[in-house]
MDAnalysis code that builds the backbone (N, CA, C; Angstrom):
import MDAnalysis as mda
import numpy as np

u = mda.Universe.empty(246, n_residues=82, atom_resindex=np.repeat(np.arange(82), 3), trajectory=True)
u.add_TopologyAttr("name", ["N", "CA", "C"] * 82)
u.add_TopologyAttr("resid", np.arange(1, 83))
u.add_TopologyAttr("resname", ["MET", "ALA", "GLU", "GLY", "LYS", "LYS", "SER", "PHE", "MET", "PHE", "TYR", "CYS", "ASP", "TRP", "ILE", "ASP", "THR", "PHE", "LYS", "SER", "LEU", "SER", "LYS", "ASP", "ASP", "SER", "PHE", "GLU", "LEU", "PHE", "LEU", "HIS", "LEU", "LEU", "GLU", "TYR", "VAL", "ASN", "ASP", "THR", "ASN", "PRO", "THR", "SER", "LYS", "ASN", "PRO", "VAL", "VAL", "ASN", "ALA", "VAL", "PHE", "PRO", "ILE", "ILE", "ARG", "ASN", "GLN", "LEU", "LYS", "ARG", "ASP", "LEU", "LYS", "LYS", "TRP", "GLU", "THR", "LYS", "ALA", "GLU", "LYS", "ASN", "ARG", "GLN", "ASN", "ALA", "LEU", "LYS", "ARG", "TRP"])
u.atoms.positions = np.array([
    [-27.869, -3.299, 3.375],
    [-27.297, -1.979, 3.363],
    [-28.246, -1.036, 4.120],
    [-28.666, 0.023, 3.499],
    [-29.530, 0.988, 4.195],
    [-30.966, 0.888, 3.652],
    [-31.869, 1.208, 4.495],
    [-33.297, 1.216, 4.115],
    [-33.468, 2.260, 3.045],
    [-34.097, 1.878, 1.934],
    [-34.389, 2.790, 0.880],
    [-33.227, 3.099, -0.073],
    [-32.084, 2.520, 0.169],
    [-30.936, 2.750, -0.739],
    [-30.976, 1.730, -1.854],
    [-30.951, 2.213, -3.078],
    [-31.114, 1.349, -4.256],
    [-29.874, 1.157, -5.077],
    [-28.782, 1.734, -4.634],
    [-27.559, 1.654, -5.448],
    [-26.312, 1.599, -4.531],
    [-25.196, 1.248, -5.080],
    [-23.952, 1.253, -4.351],
    [-22.804, 1.524, -5.303],
    [-21.663, 1.905, -4.779],
    [-20.487, 2.178, -5.604],
    [-19.752, 0.867, -5.870],
    [-19.478, 0.656, -7.136],
    [-18.662, -0.494, -7.554],
    [-17.393, 0.142, -8.152],
    [-16.283, -0.080, -7.513],
    [-15.041, 0.619, -7.857],
    [-14.295, -0.028, -9.018],
    [-13.843, 0.808, -9.924],
    [-13.087, 0.314, -11.120],
    [-11.833, -0.453, -10.711],
    [-11.208, -0.046, -9.636],
    [-9.950, -0.753, -9.243],
    [-10.168, -2.114, -8.657],
    [-11.420, -2.525, -8.457],
    [-11.705, -3.885, -8.034],
    [-11.437, -4.880, -9.129],
    [-11.260, -4.387, -10.357],
    [-11.019, -5.291, -11.467],
    [-9.773, -6.142, -11.236],
    [-8.745, -5.589, -10.590],
    [-7.554, -6.341, -10.330],
    [-7.817, -7.530, -9.404],
    [-8.682, -7.286, -8.428],
    [-9.064, -8.391, -7.532],
    [-9.806, -9.460, -8.259],
    [-10.810, -9.096, -9.013],
    [-11.623, -10.041, -9.751],
    [-10.826, -10.789, -10.794],
    [-9.954, -10.098, -11.499],
    [-9.125, -10.752, -12.545],
    [-8.112, -11.706, -11.994],
    [-7.669, -11.481, -10.770],
    [-6.685, -12.352, -10.154],
    [-7.265, -13.673, -9.686],
    [-8.594, -13.746, -9.596],
    [-9.267, -14.962, -9.162],
    [-9.682, -15.814, -10.365],
    [-9.928, -17.067, -10.105],
    [-10.463, -17.930, -11.186],
    [-11.857, -17.424, -11.556],
    [-12.306, -17.816, -12.707],
    [-13.651, -17.376, -13.173],
    [-14.723, -17.811, -12.168],
    [-14.613, -19.035, -11.665],
    [-15.603, -19.489, -10.685],
    [-15.587, -18.663, -9.399],
    [-14.383, -18.403, -8.890],
    [-14.252, -17.640, -7.677],
    [-14.683, -16.169, -7.891],
    [-14.370, -15.602, -9.063],
    [-14.828, -14.248, -9.365],
    [-16.338, -14.167, -9.400],
    [-16.930, -15.120, -10.046],
    [-18.389, -15.149, -10.140],
    [-19.012, -15.309, -8.756],
    [-18.463, -16.214, -7.943],
    [-18.972, -16.416, -6.596],
    [-18.819, -15.145, -5.754],
    [-17.686, -14.490, -5.851],
    [-17.456, -13.230, -5.149],
    [-18.462, -12.172, -5.590],
    [-18.674, -12.040, -6.874],
    [-19.614, -11.070, -7.410],
    [-21.030, -11.329, -6.884],
    [-21.477, -12.604, -6.899],
    [-22.816, -12.931, -6.396],
    [-22.877, -12.652, -4.878],
    [-21.809, -12.946, -4.178],
    [-21.760, -12.701, -2.744],
    [-21.919, -11.209, -2.455],
    [-21.258, -10.398, -3.261],
    [-21.344, -8.937, -3.169],
    [-22.769, -8.479, -3.395],
    [-23.409, -8.969, -4.438],
    [-24.788, -8.597, -4.735],
    [-25.747, -9.008, -3.642],
    [-25.528, -10.210, -3.101],
    [-26.385, -10.664, -1.981],
    [-26.180, -9.773, -0.762],
    [-24.969, -9.366, -0.519],
    [-24.680, -8.493, 0.651],
    [-25.406, -7.158, 0.518],
    [-25.285, -6.523, -0.637],
    [-25.907, -5.206, -0.787],
    [-27.447, -5.289, -0.836],
    [-27.974, -6.501, -1.058],
    [-29.433, -6.679, -1.026],
    [-29.864, -7.268, 0.311],
    [-29.051, -7.194, 1.304],
    [-29.352, -7.576, 2.708],
    [-29.836, -9.014, 2.855],
    [-29.179, -9.957, 2.144],
    [-29.567, -11.358, 2.309],
    [-28.615, -12.079, 3.254],
    [-27.667, -11.365, 3.843],
    [-26.706, -11.964, 4.817],
    [-26.043, -13.210, 4.260],
    [-25.275, -13.048, 3.179],
    [-24.688, -14.230, 2.527],
    [-23.597, -14.871, 3.361],
    [-23.486, -16.167, 3.165],
    [-22.342, -16.930, 3.747],
    [-21.722, -17.720, 2.624],
    [-20.457, -17.992, 2.797],
    [-19.774, -18.753, 1.736],
    [-18.830, -19.775, 2.403],
    [-18.726, -20.903, 1.789],
    [-17.787, -21.927, 2.234],
    [-16.475, -21.813, 1.431],
    [-16.471, -20.885, 0.461],
    [-15.312, -20.690, -0.377],
    [-14.274, -19.843, 0.382],
    [-13.110, -20.403, 0.673],
    [-12.117, -19.635, 1.441],
    [-11.596, -18.378, 0.715],
    [-11.595, -18.411, -0.609],
    [-11.185, -17.222, -1.386],
    [-12.160, -16.073, -1.168],
    [-13.446, -16.358, -1.283],
    [-14.483, -15.332, -1.064],
    [-14.398, -14.834, 0.395],
    [-14.198, -15.745, 1.317],
    [-14.120, -15.326, 2.736],
    [-12.876, -14.489, 2.994],
    [-11.830, -14.659, 2.213],
    [-10.630, -13.859, 2.388],
    [-10.691, -12.484, 1.743],
    [-11.344, -12.432, 0.579],
    [-11.355, -11.210, -0.211],
    [-12.533, -10.303, 0.132],
    [-13.685, -10.893, 0.412],
    [-14.878, -10.090, 0.578],
    [-14.800, -9.071, 1.721],
    [-14.193, -9.348, 2.837],
    [-14.131, -8.355, 3.909],
    [-13.514, -7.012, 3.473],
    [-12.588, -7.050, 2.541],
    [-11.981, -5.818, 2.050],
    [-13.066, -5.001, 1.294],
    [-13.825, -5.648, 0.472],
    [-14.883, -4.992, -0.270],
    [-15.989, -4.505, 0.704],
    [-16.352, -5.376, 1.627],
    [-17.413, -5.059, 2.605],
    [-17.028, -3.818, 3.416],
    [-15.783, -3.725, 3.845],
    [-15.348, -2.543, 4.639],
    [-15.442, -1.268, 3.833],
    [-15.130, -1.322, 2.548],
    [-15.267, -0.128, 1.698],
    [-16.739, 0.243, 1.578],
    [-17.597, -0.751, 1.396],
    [-19.056, -0.456, 1.285],
    [-19.573, 0.128, 2.575],
    [-19.114, -0.300, 3.702],
    [-19.549, 0.235, 4.995],
    [-19.101, 1.677, 5.116],
    [-17.878, 2.003, 4.713],
    [-17.395, 3.395, 4.743],
    [-18.257, 4.274, 3.825],
    [-18.585, 3.760, 2.636],
    [-19.430, 4.481, 1.722],
    [-20.809, 4.719, 2.301],
    [-21.371, 3.735, 2.976],
    [-22.676, 3.851, 3.554],
    [-22.699, 4.922, 4.650],
    [-21.660, 4.967, 5.481],
    [-21.573, 6.022, 6.513],
    [-21.552, 7.394, 5.897],
    [-20.780, 7.556, 4.804],
    [-20.721, 8.828, 4.096],
    [-22.111, 9.177, 3.552],
    [-22.796, 8.220, 2.958],
    [-24.117, 8.450, 2.403],
    [-25.105, 8.833, 3.488],
    [-25.083, 8.116, 4.628],
    [-25.981, 8.432, 5.738],
    [-25.744, 9.845, 6.276],
    [-24.462, 10.204, 6.393],
    [-24.113, 11.551, 6.859],
    [-24.641, 12.631, 5.901],
    [-24.427, 12.379, 4.629],
    [-24.903, 13.353, 3.636],
    [-26.440, 13.430, 3.590],
    [-27.111, 12.286, 3.704],
    [-28.556, 12.262, 3.699],
    [-29.117, 13.026, 4.908],
    [-28.495, 12.838, 6.048],
    [-28.966, 13.587, 7.249],
    [-28.709, 15.060, 7.100],
    [-27.589, 15.449, 6.571],
    [-27.281, 16.835, 6.370],
    [-28.301, 17.446, 5.386],
    [-28.645, 16.702, 4.338],
    [-29.657, 17.206, 3.397],
    [-31.004, 17.331, 4.046],
    [-31.384, 16.386, 4.906],
    [-32.650, 16.476, 5.622],
    [-32.681, 17.711, 6.508],
    [-31.614, 17.945, 7.212],
    [-31.546, 19.093, 8.102],
    [-31.646, 20.426, 7.307],
    [-30.963, 20.466, 6.158],
    [-31.040, 21.644, 5.327],
    [-32.416, 21.877, 4.781],
    [-33.101, 20.813, 4.398],
    [-34.468, 20.923, 3.892],
    [-35.407, 21.424, 5.007],
    [-35.216, 20.958, 6.229],
    [-36.034, 21.447, 7.318],
    [-35.815, 22.913, 7.639],
    [-34.589, 23.388, 7.458],
    [-34.288, 24.786, 7.695],
    [-35.029, 25.678, 6.699],
    [-35.132, 25.204, 5.445],
    [-35.820, 25.991, 4.411],
    [-37.293, 26.086, 4.696],
    [-37.916, 25.065, 5.216],
    [-39.326, 25.023, 5.427],
    [-39.665, 25.387, 6.858],
])
């Protein structure tokens, strides 16, 4: 994800996705997600994870862009004050 970023948004409506999968696939998807946000560049041979994860990844990328924009705006505002 981003340098220095220690958290991410986990959306409540993802429960439908996780519940629709088998327990094994849900667990593998969850671990894949955690590996992704910790910058370990995960890969999976599981076709279910490969089909579902891009939807989650795209949301995380949109969130990251919002966070970076907000962080930059806050930096600029702090510089104006000082």
